[in-house]
C-alpha positions, 0 to 999 in steps of 0.5 A: 500500500505504501508503494502505491502512495509513493507511485501516486506522489511521483505521478502528481509531482511529475505532472505538476513539474511538467505543468510548471515547465510548460507555463514557464516556456510559454511565458518566455516565448510571449516575452520574446515576442513582445520585445521583438514588437518593441524593437521593431517600432524603434528600428531605423533604416538606412537602406530601404527598398524605396527611399523617402520621396521629397514633395515634387519628386512623386512623378519623377522616374524612380531611378531619378528620385534620389537625384531629385531628393538631393536637388530639392534638399539643396534648394531647401537649404539655399532658400532657408540658410541664414549665416548666424550674425554672431558667428559671422561677427566672430568669424566662426566657420566649419562643417556641421553634420545634421542627422535626422529621421524621416519617420513612418508618417513622413515627419522630421524628428530626432535632429542631432548636429555635430560641428566644430568645437566653437560652433554651437551657433552653426549647429543651431542654424543647421538644426533650424533649417532641417526643422523647416523641411516639409512632410516627406513621403516615408521610405518603405521596406516590404511595402510598409513605411519605415523610419529612415535616418539621413545625414546632411553636411553643412559647410559654413564658410565666410 
């Protein structure tokens, strides 16, 4: 009789062990899937199947859109560029790299700049120009809009 009780206890213990183990594995799998979703939302693409399209370049041959994007970006910079008076007065020059994201909605976000050591005024001007960009048709990957990072150099010369 006591042997029957031991066998029953072993079966119950084994059943509970299997139940707990399977729930633990299921929980980890769900956690991994939810982490993938969070990561995918934050993903920023640098190479896309279809690049973002600047307003006015929609009807351009797809092979020429990159050139059109660059041309429109140059026009935007020339139109909005104002050498900061204080920087001009203090003869501050240099190169500033502005980096930004064209998000899934085509809006500009996360503008960052890097310039010369004494170039805060120049960085501010580059940031201002980028912030004035119009809404842009977002780039796509597998037919879905994606966040795309761009970097633009600004040369401030007197």
